[in-house]
All heavy atoms as a GROMACS GRO file, in nm:
protein
  614
    1MET      N    1  10.297  11.315   8.651
    1MET     CA    2  10.280  11.189   8.705
    1MET      C    3  10.357  11.173   8.835
    1MET      O    4  10.466  11.239   8.854
    1MET     CB    5  10.339  11.076   8.600
    1MET     CG    6  10.264  11.084   8.474
    1MET     SD    7  10.092  11.034   8.475
    1MET     CE    8  10.102  10.858   8.489
    2ILE      N    9  10.305  11.090   8.921
    2ILE     CA   10  10.381  11.061   9.051
    2ILE      C   11  10.390  10.908   9.061
    2ILE      O   12  10.311  10.829   8.994
    2ILE     CB   13  10.301  11.120   9.167
    2ILE    CG1   14  10.164  11.061   9.182
    2ILE    CG2   15  10.305  11.273   9.169
    2ILE    CD1   16  10.100  11.088   9.315
    3LYS      N   17  10.479  10.864   9.143
    3LYS     CA   18  10.489  10.716   9.172
    3LYS      C   19  10.423  10.690   9.304
    3LYS      O   20  10.449  10.766   9.404
    3LYS     CB   21  10.630  10.676   9.171
    3LYS     CG   22  10.646  10.518   9.188
    3LYS     CD   23  10.775  10.457   9.162
    3LYS     CE   24  10.826  10.481   9.030
    3LYS     NZ   25  10.773  10.400   8.921
    4VAL      N   26  10.331  10.594   9.305
    4VAL     CA   27  10.260  10.553   9.421
    4VAL      C   28  10.283  10.407   9.439
    4VAL      O   29  10.333  10.339   9.348
    4VAL     CB   30  10.111  10.582   9.423
    4VAL    CG1   31  10.081  10.734   9.422
    4VAL    CG2   32  10.040  10.517   9.301
    5PHE      N   33  10.260  10.353   9.552
    5PHE     CA   34  10.285  10.212   9.587
    5PHE      C   35  10.158  10.144   9.638
    5PHE      O   36  10.100  10.203   9.733
    5PHE     CB   37  10.402  10.195   9.683
    5PHE     CG   38  10.529  10.250   9.619
    5PHE    CD1   39  10.556  10.385   9.630
    5PHE    CD2   40  10.618  10.164   9.556
    5PHE    CE1   41  10.678  10.434   9.582
    5PHE    CE2   42  10.729  10.215   9.505
    5PHE     CZ   43  10.757  10.354   9.517
    6LEU      N   44  10.115  10.044   9.571
    6LEU     CA   45   9.992   9.974   9.607
    6LEU      C   46  10.035   9.851   9.696
    6LEU      O   47  10.111   9.761   9.644
    6LEU     CB   48   9.909   9.932   9.487
    6LEU     CG   49   9.784   9.858   9.507
    6LEU    CD1   50   9.686   9.962   9.564
    6LEU    CD2   51   9.728   9.790   9.385
    7LEU      N   52   9.994   9.842   9.814
    7LEU     CA   53  10.005   9.727   9.898
    7LEU      C   54   9.885   9.632   9.870
    7LEU      O   55   9.772   9.662   9.900
    7LEU     CB   56  10.012   9.759  10.051
    7LEU     CG   57  10.014   9.639  10.146
    7LEU    CD1   58  10.137   9.547  10.111
    7LEU    CD2   59  10.019   9.689  10.288
    8LEU      N   60   9.916   9.516   9.800
    8LEU     CA   61   9.822   9.418   9.765
    8LEU      C   62   9.834   9.306   9.868
    8LEU      O   63   9.940   9.248   9.873
    8LEU     CB   64   9.842   9.375   9.626
    8LEU     CG   65   9.746   9.269   9.570
    8LEU    CD1   66   9.595   9.313   9.575
    8LEU    CD2   67   9.787   9.222   9.435
    9MET      N   68   9.732   9.274   9.934
    9MET     CA   69   9.728   9.167  10.033
    9MET      C   70   9.636   9.058   9.982
    9MET      O   71   9.514   9.082   9.970
    9MET     CB   72   9.693   9.213  10.170
    9MET     CG   73   9.784   9.322  10.218
    9MET     SD   74   9.713   9.426  10.356
    9MET     CE   75   9.631   9.541  10.257
   10LEU      N   76   9.691   8.943   9.947
   10LEU     CA   77   9.607   8.831   9.899
   10LEU      C   78   9.592   8.728  10.006
   10LEU      O   79   9.688   8.705  10.080
   10LEU     CB   80   9.685   8.767   9.781
   10LEU     CG   81   9.712   8.863   9.662
   10LEU    CD1   82   9.814   8.805   9.576
   10LEU    CD2   83   9.588   8.890   9.584
   11PHE      N   84   9.471   8.667  10.017
   11PHE     CA   85   9.455   8.562  10.107
   11PHE      C   86   9.354   8.457  10.059
   11PHE      O   87   9.268   8.489   9.986
   11PHE     CB   88   9.426   8.611  10.253
   11PHE     CG   89   9.319   8.711  10.259
   11PHE    CD1   90   9.191   8.685  10.284
   11PHE    CD2   91   9.355   8.847  10.235
   11PHE    CE1   92   9.096   8.791  10.297
   11PHE    CE2   93   9.257   8.951  10.245
   11PHE     CZ   94   9.132   8.916  10.273
   12SER      N   95   9.384   8.331  10.102
   12SER     CA   96   9.301   8.215  10.050
   12SER      C   97   9.276   8.131  10.171
   12SER      O   98   9.346   8.118  10.267
   12SER     CB   99   9.383   8.143   9.952
   12SER     OG  100   9.304   8.026   9.918
   13VAL      N  101   9.140   8.095  10.184
   13VAL     CA  102   9.096   8.001  10.290
   13VAL      C  103   9.022   7.887  10.215
   13VAL      O  104   8.969   7.905  10.111
   13VAL     CB  105   9.009   8.074  10.390
   13VAL    CG1  106   9.083   8.172  10.475
   13VAL    CG2  107   8.891   8.141  10.329
   14PRO      N  108   9.015   7.767  10.281
   14PRO     CA  109   8.942   7.657  10.216
   14PRO      C  110   8.799   7.686  10.189
   14PRO      O  111   8.727   7.762  10.262
   14PRO     CB  112   8.961   7.538  10.316
   14PRO     CG  113   9.063   7.580  10.405
   14PRO     CD  114   9.077   7.735  10.412
   15ASP      N  115   8.751   7.621  10.084
   15ASP     CA  116   8.602   7.618  10.052
   15ASP      C  117   8.545   7.762  10.022
   15ASP      O  118   8.430   7.787  10.027
   15ASP     CB  119   8.525   7.564  10.170
   15ASP     CG  120   8.563   7.425  10.196
   15ASP    OD1  121   8.590   7.336  10.112
   15ASP    OD2  122   8.567   7.386  10.318
   16GLN      N  123   8.631   7.842   9.968
   16GLN     CA  124   8.587   7.975   9.917
   16GLN      C  125   8.597   7.978   9.762
   16GLN      O  126   8.678   7.911   9.701
   16GLN     CB  127   8.679   8.091   9.976
   16GLN     CG  128   8.662   8.113  10.126
   16GLN     CD  129   8.523   8.150  10.158
   16GLN    OE1  130   8.468   8.246  10.114
   16GLN    NE2  131   8.463   8.078  10.256
   17PRO      N  132   8.504   8.054   9.703
   17PRO     CA  133   8.503   8.042   9.557
   17PRO      C  134   8.621   8.117   9.484
   17PRO      O  135   8.645   8.095   9.368
   17PRO     CB  136   8.376   8.114   9.512
   17PRO     CG  137   8.349   8.201   9.632
   17PRO     CD  138   8.404   8.134   9.750
   18SER      N  139   8.700   8.198   9.559
   18SER     CA  140   8.802   8.270   9.499
   18SER      C  141   8.908   8.305   9.600
   18SER      O  142   8.886   8.304   9.718
   18SER     CB  143   8.751   8.402   9.436
   18SER     OG  144   8.850   8.479   9.373
   19VAL      N  145   9.018   8.362   9.558
   19VAL     CA  146   9.125   8.422   9.640
   19VAL      C  147   9.060   8.561   9.674
   19VAL      O  148   9.006   8.632   9.588
   19VAL     CB  149   9.256   8.439   9.570
   19VAL    CG1  150   9.353   8.515   9.648
   19VAL    CG2  151   9.313   8.294   9.543
   20ARG      N  152   9.082   8.603   9.802
   20ARG     CA  153   9.037   8.731   9.845
   20ARG      C  154   9.153   8.831   9.845
   20ARG      O  155   9.267   8.781   9.846
   20ARG     CB  156   8.973   8.722   9.980
   20ARG     CG  157   8.843   8.617   9.982
   20ARG     CD  158   8.778   8.622  10.114
   20ARG     NE  159   8.728   8.766  10.141
   20ARG     CZ  160   8.604   8.792  10.160
   20ARG    NH1  161   8.506   8.706  10.154
   20ARG    NH2  162   8.569   8.916  10.182
   21TYR      N  163   9.124   8.956   9.841
   21TYR     CA  164   9.226   9.058   9.838
   21TYR      C  165   9.179   9.180   9.902
   21TYR      O  166   9.064   9.212   9.925
   21TYR     CB  167   9.277   9.093   9.707
   21TYR     CG  168   9.166   9.158   9.612
   21TYR    CD1  169   9.161   9.295   9.610
   21TYR    CD2  170   9.077   9.083   9.543
   21TYR    CE1  171   9.069   9.358   9.540
   21TYR    CE2  172   8.976   9.140   9.468
   21TYR     CZ  173   8.979   9.284   9.461
   21TYR     OH  174   8.873   9.347   9.390
   22ASN      N  175   9.286   9.262   9.942
   22ASN     CA  176   9.264   9.393   9.999
   22ASN      C  177   9.374   9.480   9.954
   22ASN      O  178   9.485   9.426   9.928
   22ASN     CB  179   9.258   9.393  10.158
   22ASN     CG  180   9.193   9.522  10.203
   22ASN    OD1  181   9.165   9.616  10.141
   22ASN    ND2  182   9.187   9.522  10.342
   23ALA      N  183   9.360   9.611   9.944
   23ALA     CA  184   9.474   9.692   9.888
   23ALA      C  185   9.474   9.828   9.962
   23ALA      O  186   9.360   9.879   9.995
   23ALA     CB  187   9.460   9.709   9.745
   24SER      N  188   9.590   9.881   9.980
   24SER     CA  189   9.605  10.020  10.030
   24SER      C  190   9.707  10.089   9.945
   24SER      O  191   9.802  10.028   9.897
   24SER     CB  192   9.650  10.011  10.179
   24SER     OG  193   9.559   9.951  10.254
   25LEU      N  194   9.692  10.222   9.932
   25LEU     CA  195   9.776  10.304   9.852
   25LEU      C  196   9.871  10.383   9.948
   25LEU      O  197   9.834  10.434  10.041
   25LEU     CB  198   9.698  10.400   9.767
   25LEU     CG  199   9.765  10.472   9.652
   25LEU    CD1  200   9.820  10.366   9.548
   25LEU    CD2  201   9.664  10.565   9.585
   26TYR      N  202  10.008  10.388   9.910
   26TYR     CA  203  10.105  10.467   9.977
   26TYR      C  204  10.186  10.558   9.888
   26TYR      O  205  10.208  10.520   9.769
   26TYR     CB  206  10.204  10.363  10.054
   26TYR     CG  207  10.125  10.282  10.160
   26TYR    CD1  208  10.076  10.168  10.119
   26TYR    CD2  209  10.110  10.341  10.281
   26TYR    CE1  210  10.000  10.092  10.225
   26TYR    CE2  211  10.039  10.270  10.382
   26TYR     CZ  212   9.980  10.150  10.348
   26TYR     OH  213   9.911  10.079  10.444
   27PHE      N  214  10.233  10.669   9.934
   27PHE     CA  215  10.310  10.762   9.850
   27PHE      C  216  10.456  10.722   9.844
   27PHE      O  217  10.522  10.761   9.751
   27PHE     CB  218  10.303  10.907   9.922
   27PHE     CG  219  10.180  10.976   9.893
   27PHE    CD1  220  10.098  11.009   9.996
   27PHE    CD2  221  10.147  11.012   9.766
   27PHE    CE1  222   9.969  11.073   9.965
   27PHE    CE2  223  10.029  11.087   9.742
   27PHE     CZ  224   9.941  11.112   9.835
   28THR      N  225  10.509  10.637   9.936
   28THR     CA  226  10.652  10.607   9.929
   28THR      C  227  10.665  10.452   9.941
   28THR      O  228  10.582  10.389  10.005
   28THR     CB  229  10.737  10.674  10.041
   28THR    OG1  230  10.699  10.611  10.167
   28THR    CG2  231  10.726  10.827  10.042
   29GLU      N  232  10.767  10.403   9.891
   29GLU     CA  233  10.794  10.255   9.898
   29GLU      C  234  10.832  10.214  10.045
   29GLU      O  235  10.789  10.113  10.086
   29GLU     CB  236  10.916  10.224   9.808
   29GLU     CG  237  10.947  10.078   9.804
   29GLU     CD  238  11.055  10.043   9.705
   29GLU    OE1  239  11.137  10.135   9.666
   29GLU    OE2  240  11.064   9.933   9.661
   30THR      N  241  10.885  10.309  10.125
   30THR     CA  242  10.906  10.283  10.256
   30THR      C  243  10.784  10.272  10.336
   30THR      O  244  10.773  10.172  10.415
   30THR     CB  245  10.994  10.398  10.317
   30THR    OG1  246  11.124  10.409  10.259
   30THR    CG2  247  11.015  10.374  10.474
   31GLU      N  248  10.690  10.356  10.320
   31GLU     CA  249  10.557  10.337  10.387
   31GLU      C  250  10.493  10.202  10.342
   31GLU      O  251  10.433  10.144  10.438
   31GLU     CB  252  10.462  10.454  10.340
   31GLU     CG  253  10.487  10.592  10.386
   31GLU     CD  254  10.395  10.692  10.330
   31GLU    OE1  255  10.377  10.697  10.214
   31GLU    OE2  256  10.335  10.764  10.418
   32CYS      N  257  10.497  10.175  10.225
   32CYS     CA  258  10.435  10.049  10.179
   32CYS      C  259  10.508   9.926  10.239
   32CYS      O  260  10.440   9.839  10.288
   32CYS     CB  261  10.442  10.046  10.029
   32CYS     SG  262  10.342   9.900   9.958
   33ASN      N  263  10.636   9.930  10.246
   33ASN     CA  264  10.706   9.814  10.303
   33ASN      C  265  10.687   9.808  10.455
   33ASN      O  266  10.675   9.692  10.512
   33ASN     CB  267  10.855   9.828  10.273
   33ASN     CG  268  10.893   9.787  10.124
   33ASN    OD1  269  10.826   9.695  10.072
   33ASN    ND2  270  10.982   9.854  10.064
   34ILE      N  271  10.671   9.916  10.519
   34ILE     CA  272  10.644   9.909  10.667
   34ILE      C  273  10.504   9.851  10.688
   34ILE      O  274  10.492   9.756  10.775
   34ILE     CB  275  10.650  10.051  10.724
   34ILE    CG1  276  10.800  10.088  10.733
   34ILE    CG2  277  10.580  10.054  10.864
   34ILE    CD1  278  10.816  10.245  10.771
   35ALA      N  279  10.410   9.897  10.609
   35ALA     CA  280  10.274   9.840  10.619
   35ALA      C  281  10.272   9.686  10.591
   35ALA      O  282  10.201   9.607  10.647
   35ALA     CB  283  10.175   9.910  10.531
   36LYS      N  284  10.347   9.647  10.484
   36LYS     CA  285  10.360   9.514  10.436
   36LYS      C  286  10.415   9.429  10.551
   36LYS      O  287  10.361   9.319  10.598
   36LYS     CB  288  10.437   9.501  10.319
   36LYS     CG  289  10.472   9.360  10.278
   36LYS     CD  290  10.575   9.363  10.154
   36LYS     CE  291  10.635   9.230  10.127
   36LYS     NZ  292  10.730   9.228  10.020
   37GLU      N  293  10.524   9.468  10.616
   37GLU     CA  294  10.588   9.401  10.725
   37GLU      C  295  10.492   9.390  10.847
   37GLU      O  296  10.485   9.282  10.909
   37GLU     CB  297  10.720   9.458  10.757
   37GLU     CG  298  10.799   9.375  10.860
   37GLU     CD  299  10.816   9.231  10.818
   37GLU    OE1  300  10.844   9.207  10.692
   37GLU    OE2  301  10.807   9.135  10.899
   38ASN      N  302  10.425   9.496  10.874
   38ASN     CA  303  10.324   9.495  10.982
   38ASN      C  304  10.213   9.394  10.958
   38ASN      O  305  10.175   9.318  11.045
   38ASN     CB  306  10.261   9.635  11.008
   38ASN     CG  307  10.366   9.730  11.073
   38ASN    OD1  308  10.460   9.686  11.132
   38ASN    ND2  309  10.335   9.859  11.059
   39TYR      N  310  10.164   9.387  10.839
   39TYR     CA  311  10.066   9.287  10.799
   39TYR      C  312  10.118   9.148  10.815
   39TYR      O  313  10.058   9.055  10.873
   39TYR     CB  314  10.026   9.317  10.657
   39TYR     CG  315   9.930   9.210  10.605
   39TYR    CD1  316   9.799   9.197  10.639
   39TYR    CD2  317   9.979   9.108  10.514
   39TYR    CE1  318   9.709   9.102  10.595
   39TYR    CE2  319   9.888   9.012  10.468
   39TYR     CZ  320   9.754   9.007  10.500
   39TYR     OH  321   9.673   8.913  10.459
   40MET      N  322  10.241   9.121  10.766
   40MET     CA  323  10.296   8.986  10.766
   40MET      C  324  10.330   8.948  10.908
   40MET      O  325  10.323   8.833  10.951
   40MET     CB  326  10.413   8.977  10.676
   40MET     CG  327  10.375   8.983  10.526
   40MET     SD  328  10.250   8.859  10.471
   40MET     CE  329  10.323   8.712  10.503
   41THR      N  330  10.370   9.041  10.996
   41THR     CA  331  10.409   9.014  11.132
   41THR      C  332  10.277   8.969  11.202
   41THR      O  333  10.287   8.876  11.289
   41THR     CB  334  10.467   9.135  11.204
   41THR    OG1  335  10.594   9.162  11.138
   41THR    CG2  336  10.493   9.117  11.350
   42ALA      N  337  10.169   9.038  11.179
   42ALA     CA  338  10.040   9.005  11.238
   42ALA      C  339   9.995   8.866  11.194
   42ALA      O  340   9.946   8.788  11.278
   42ALA     CB  341   9.928   9.103  11.192
   43TYR      N  342  10.011   8.830  11.068
   43TYR     CA  343   9.985   8.692  11.022
   43TYR      C  344  10.073   8.598  11.099
   43TYR      O  345  10.020   8.488  11.142
   43TYR     CB  346   9.997   8.684  10.875
   43TYR     CG  347   9.981   8.547  10.819
   43TYR    CD1  348   9.853   8.488  10.807
   43TYR    CD2  349  10.089   8.474  10.784
   43TYR    CE1  350   9.840   8.354  10.760
   43TYR    CE2  351  10.072   8.344  10.734
   43TYR     CZ  352   9.958   8.287  10.721
   43TYR     OH  353   9.937   8.158  10.673
   44ARG      N  354  10.202   8.619  11.099
   44ARG     CA  355  10.296   8.520  11.161
   44ARG      C  356  10.264   8.499  11.318
   44ARG      O  357  10.301   8.398  11.372
   44ARG     CB  358  10.442   8.565  11.140
   44ARG     CG  359  10.486   8.544  10.999
   44ARG     CD  360  10.639   8.562  10.984
   44ARG     NE  361  10.671   8.702  11.024
   44ARG     CZ  362  10.693   8.800  10.928
   44ARG    NH1  363  10.662   8.784  10.804
   44ARG    NH2  364  10.728   8.915  10.965
   45SER      N  365  10.200   8.603  11.376
   45SER     CA  366  10.167   8.588  11.520
   45SER      C  367  10.045   8.501  11.548
   45SER      O  368  10.012   8.475  11.654
   45SER     CB  369  10.159   8.731  11.580
   45SER     OG  370  10.035   8.788  11.540
   46LYS      N  371   9.966   8.468  11.446
   46LYS     CA  372   9.841   8.395  11.448
   46LYS      C  373   9.888   8.244  11.493
   46LYS      O  374   9.997   8.203  11.469
   46LYS     CB  375   9.767   8.388  11.328
   46LYS     CG  376   9.722   8.526  11.277
   46LYS     CD  377   9.614   8.585  11.365
   46LYS     CE  378   9.556   8.707  11.303
   46LYS     NZ  379   9.457   8.766  11.390
   47SER      N  380   9.782   8.171  11.543
   47SER     CA  381   9.814   8.035  11.579
   47SER      C  382   9.843   7.948  11.459
   47SER      O  383   9.812   7.986  11.344
   47SER     CB  384   9.686   7.974  11.645
   47SER     OG  385   9.585   7.955  11.550
   48GLN      N  386   9.903   7.834  11.478
   48GLN     CA  387   9.944   7.754  11.372
   48GLN      C  388   9.807   7.694  11.300
   48GLN      O  389   9.806   7.682  11.179
   48GLN     CB  390  10.023   7.627  11.412
   48GLN     CG  391  10.079   7.542  11.305
   48GLN     CD  392  10.158   7.618  11.208
   48GLN    OE1  393  10.250   7.697  11.250
   48GLN    NE2  394  10.134   7.610  11.076
   49GLU      N  395   9.707   7.678  11.382
   49GLU     CA  396   9.579   7.630  11.329
   49GLU      C  397   9.523   7.729  11.233
   49GLU      O  398   9.471   7.694  11.118
   49GLU     CB  399   9.477   7.604  11.437
   49GLU     CG  400   9.348   7.562  11.392
   49GLU     CD  401   9.250   7.543  11.505
   49GLU    OE1  402   9.273   7.578  11.616
   49GLU    OE2  403   9.138   7.487  11.477
   50TYR      N  404   9.538   7.862  11.261
   50TYR     CA  405   9.487   7.963  11.168
   50TYR      C  406   9.570   7.968  11.047
   50TYR      O  407   9.517   7.970  10.933
   50TYR     CB  408   9.508   8.100  11.241
   50TYR     CG  409   9.461   8.223  11.159
   50TYR    CD1  410   9.330   8.260  11.140
   50TYR    CD2  411   9.561   8.289  11.080
   50TYR    CE1  412   9.302   8.367  11.058
   50TYR    CE2  413   9.528   8.395  11.006
   50TYR     CZ  414   9.397   8.434  10.998
   50TYR     OH  415   9.361   8.542  10.913
   51LYS      N  416   9.706   7.955  11.061
   51LYS     CA  417   9.790   7.958  10.942
   51LYS      C  418   9.774   7.829  10.848
   51LYS      O  419   9.796   7.840  10.738
   51LYS     CB  420   9.935   7.968  10.994
   51LYS     CG  421   9.971   8.111  11.038
   51LYS     CD  422  10.119   8.137  11.071
   51LYS     CE  423  10.152   8.073  11.205
   51LYS     NZ  424  10.283   8.106  11.259
   52ASP      N  425   9.729   7.726  10.917
   52ASP     CA  426   9.704   7.598  10.837
   52ASP      C  427   9.584   7.618  10.746
   52ASP      O  428   9.570   7.554  10.638
   52ASP     CB  429   9.691   7.485  10.924
   52ASP     CG  430   9.813   7.429  10.994
   52ASP    OD1  431   9.929   7.472  10.946
   52ASP    OD2  432   9.817   7.358  11.087
   53THR      N  433   9.494   7.707  10.782
   53THR     CA  434   9.370   7.726  10.696
   53THR      C  435   9.363   7.858  10.630
   53THR      O  436   9.258   7.885  10.576
   53THR     CB  437   9.252   7.698  10.792
   53THR    OG1  438   9.253   7.796  10.900
   53THR    CG2  439   9.244   7.560  10.844
   54THR      N  440   9.454   7.945  10.646
   54THR     CA  441   9.464   8.077  10.586
   54THR      C  442   9.609   8.100  10.533
   54THR      O  443   9.699   8.106  10.606
   54THR     CB  444   9.429   8.188  10.687
   54THR    OG1  445   9.304   8.152  10.755
   54THR    CG2  446   9.416   8.318  10.618
   55LYS      N  447   9.613   8.117  10.398
   55LYS     CA  448   9.739   8.151  10.326
   55LYS      C  449   9.731   8.289  10.284
   55LYS      O  450   9.631   8.334  10.244
   55LYS     CB  451   9.754   8.059  10.214
   55LYS     CG  452   9.772   7.907  10.257
   55LYS     CD  453   9.874   7.885  10.357
   55LYS     CE  454   9.881   7.733  10.404
   55LYS     NZ  455   9.963   7.718  10.511
   56THR      N  456   9.838   8.367  10.297
   56THR     CA  457   9.851   8.501  10.256
   56THR      C  458   9.974   8.542  10.193
   56THR      O  459  10.079   8.478  10.219
   56THR     CB  460   9.821   8.596  10.375
   56THR    OG1  461   9.784   8.726  10.335
   56THR    CG2  462   9.921   8.595  10.477
   57LYS      N  463   9.980   8.648  10.120
   57LYS     CA  464  10.092   8.705  10.063
   57LYS      C  465  10.070   8.859  10.046
   57LYS      O  466   9.957   8.897  10.016
   57LYS     CB  467  10.129   8.638   9.931
   57LYS     CG  468  10.257   8.696   9.867
   57LYS     CD  469  10.297   8.610   9.748
   57LYS     CE  470  10.440   8.658   9.702
   57LYS     NZ  471  10.482   8.567   9.598
   58ALA      N  472  10.170   8.936  10.067
   58ALA     CA  473  10.159   9.087  10.049
   58ALA      C  474  10.270   9.124   9.953
   58ALA      O  475  10.384   9.082   9.957
   58ALA     CB  476  10.172   9.147  10.185
   59LEU      N  477  10.231   9.221   9.862
   59LEU     CA  478  10.324   9.279   9.774
   59LEU      C  479  10.308   9.427   9.760
   59LEU      O  480  10.196   9.481   9.768
   59LEU     CB  481  10.282   9.220   9.630
   59LEU     CG  482  10.279   9.068   9.612
   59LEU    CD1  483  10.203   9.035   9.490
   59LEU    CD2  484  10.420   9.011   9.612
   60CYS      N  485  10.419   9.499   9.752
   60CYS     CA  486  10.416   9.642   9.717
   60CYS      C  487  10.446   9.656   9.572
   60CYS      O  488  10.552   9.624   9.526
   60CYS     CB  489  10.525   9.717   9.801
   60CYS     SG  490  10.484   9.731   9.975
   61ILE      N  491  10.348   9.721   9.502
   61ILE     CA  492  10.358   9.730   9.357
   61ILE      C  493  10.364   9.876   9.324
   61ILE      O  494  10.277   9.958   9.355
   61ILE     CB  495  10.227   9.669   9.292
   61ILE    CG1  496  10.209   9.524   9.338
   61ILE    CG2  497  10.233   9.691   9.139
   61ILE    CD1  498  10.075   9.462   9.298
   62PRO      N  499  10.483   9.914   9.267
   62PRO     CA  500  10.496  10.059   9.219
   62PRO      C  501  10.406  10.079   9.097
   62PRO      O  502  10.378  10.000   9.018
   62PRO     CB  503  10.642  10.073   9.180
   62PRO     CG  504  10.686   9.939   9.155
   62PRO     CD  505  10.596   9.839   9.224
   63PHE      N  506  10.355  10.206   9.095
   63PHE     CA  507  10.263  10.247   8.989
   63PHE      C  508  10.269  10.391   8.956
   63PHE      O  509  10.268  10.478   9.052
   63PHE     CB  510  10.117  10.213   9.031
   63PHE     CG  511  10.006  10.241   8.932
   63PHE    CD1  512   9.995  10.160   8.823
   63PHE    CD2  513   9.930  10.354   8.945
   63PHE    CE1  514   9.898  10.191   8.726
   63PHE    CE2  515   9.836  10.381   8.851
   63PHE     CZ  516   9.817  10.301   8.741
   64ASP      N  517  10.288  10.430   8.832
   64ASP     CA  518  10.292  10.564   8.792
   64ASP      C  519  10.147  10.617   8.782
   64ASP      O  520  10.061  10.552   8.710
   64ASP     CB  521  10.362  10.589   8.665
   64ASP     CG  522  10.511  10.559   8.664
   64ASP    OD1  523  10.564  10.586   8.776
   64ASP    OD2  524  10.570  10.509   8.568
   65SER      N  525  10.116  10.721   8.856
   65SER     CA  526   9.974  10.764   8.865
   65SER      C  527   9.974  10.917   8.843
   65SER      O  528  10.060  10.998   8.858
   65SER     CB  529   9.933  10.738   9.007
   65SER     OG  530   9.804  10.805   9.034
   66PHE      N  531   9.851  10.965   8.808
   66PHE     CA  532   9.828  11.104   8.810
   66PHE      C  533   9.816  11.151   8.951
   66PHE      O  534   9.793  11.064   9.042
   66PHE     CB  535   9.694  11.133   8.725
   66PHE     CG  536   9.706  11.115   8.587
   66PHE    CD1  537   9.653  10.997   8.518
   66PHE    CD2  538   9.775  11.209   8.503
   66PHE    CE1  539   9.658  10.974   8.386
   66PHE    CE2  540   9.775  11.182   8.369
   66PHE     CZ  541   9.729  11.074   8.306
   67PRO      N  542   9.839  11.271   8.987
   67PRO     CA  543   9.830  11.311   9.126
   67PRO      C  544   9.705  11.260   9.192
   67PRO      O  545   9.597  11.269   9.129
   67PRO     CB  546   9.838  11.468   9.124
   67PRO     CG  547   9.917  11.489   8.989
   67PRO     CD  548   9.872  11.383   8.896
   68VAL      N  549   9.714  11.209   9.316
   68VAL     CA  550   9.610  11.167   9.391
   68VAL      C  551   9.561  11.267   9.491
   68VAL      O  552   9.638  11.302   9.582
   68VAL     CB  553   9.639  11.036   9.465
   68VAL    CG1  554   9.526  10.976   9.549
   68VAL    CG2  555   9.688  10.933   9.368
   69THR      N  556   9.443  11.329   9.469
   69THR     CA  557   9.415  11.450   9.549
   69THR      C  558   9.339  11.415   9.680
   69THR      O  559   9.330  11.500   9.767
   69THR     CB  560   9.332  11.551   9.468
   69THR    OG1  561   9.211  11.479   9.427
   69THR    CG2  562   9.405  11.603   9.348
   70THR      N  563   9.282  11.294   9.684
   70THR     CA  564   9.202  11.264   9.804
   70THR      C  565   9.277  11.189   9.912
   70THR      O  566   9.223  11.132  10.014
   70THR     CB  567   9.082  11.188   9.762
   70THR    OG1  568   9.121  11.064   9.699
   70THR    CG2  569   8.987  11.275   9.670
   71MET      N  570   9.406  11.169   9.894
   71MET     CA  571   9.486  11.089   9.984
   71MET      C  572   9.583  11.178  10.065
   71MET      O  573   9.644  11.266  10.018
   71MET     CB  574   9.568  10.986   9.896
   71MET     CG  575   9.621  10.871   9.974
   71MET     SD  576   9.693  10.753   9.856
   71MET     CE  577   9.851  10.745   9.919
   72LYS      N  578   9.585  11.148  10.199
   72LYS     CA  579   9.670  11.214  10.285
   72LYS      C  580   9.814  11.146  10.290
   72LYS      O  581   9.809  11.025  10.306
   72LYS     CB  582   9.615  11.236  10.426
   72LYS     CG  583   9.488  11.318  10.434
   72LYS     CD  584   9.432  11.331  10.573
   72LYS     CE  585   9.308  11.404  10.570
   72LYS     NZ  586   9.247  11.422  10.712
   73ASN      N  587   9.911  11.231  10.298
   73ASN     CA  588  10.050  11.178  10.312
   73ASN      C  589  10.074  11.142  10.460
   73ASN      O  590  10.066  11.234  10.539
   73ASN     CB  591  10.156  11.271  10.261
   73ASN     CG  592  10.290  11.207  10.241
   73ASN    OD1  593  10.316  11.106  10.303
   73ASN    ND2  594  10.371  11.266  10.158
   74THR      N  595  10.115  11.023  10.496
   74THR     CA  596  10.137  10.987  10.631
   74THR      C  597  10.283  11.006  10.676
   74THR      O  598  10.314  10.999  10.793
   74THR     CB  599  10.101  10.835  10.665
   74THR    OG1  600  10.180  10.750  10.570
   74THR    CG2  601   9.952  10.817  10.632
   75ASN      N  602  10.377  11.027  10.582
   75ASN     CA  603  10.515  11.058  10.615
   75ASN      C  604  10.573  10.945  10.708
   75ASN      O  605  10.640  10.976  10.795
   75ASN     CB  606  10.535  11.196  10.669
   75ASN     CG  607  10.502  11.304  10.575
   75ASN    OD1  608  10.535  11.296  10.453
   75ASN    ND2  609  10.434  11.407  10.627
   76ALA      N  610  10.552  10.819  10.667
   76ALA     CA  611  10.610  10.710  10.740
   76ALA      C  612  10.761  10.708  10.727
   76ALA      O  613  10.810  10.738  10.614
   76ALA     CB  614  10.546  10.576  10.711
   0.00000   0.00000   0.00000
């Protein structure tokens, strides 16, 4: 088993039937936290009008996994 980190990005906009999400997998917590901070920095740089109509949250979730053979290590 290996530990991987899932970056889960949740976002909500008015008049949508559900909360939307996107996710990315990372080999290290550091890689995940860097990607999370980059995502949140991009959101914070948006206009206030955008932020008033789009809510988001990002989480790094640790997960014990069998080896992932199709993923490249980015060594962030």
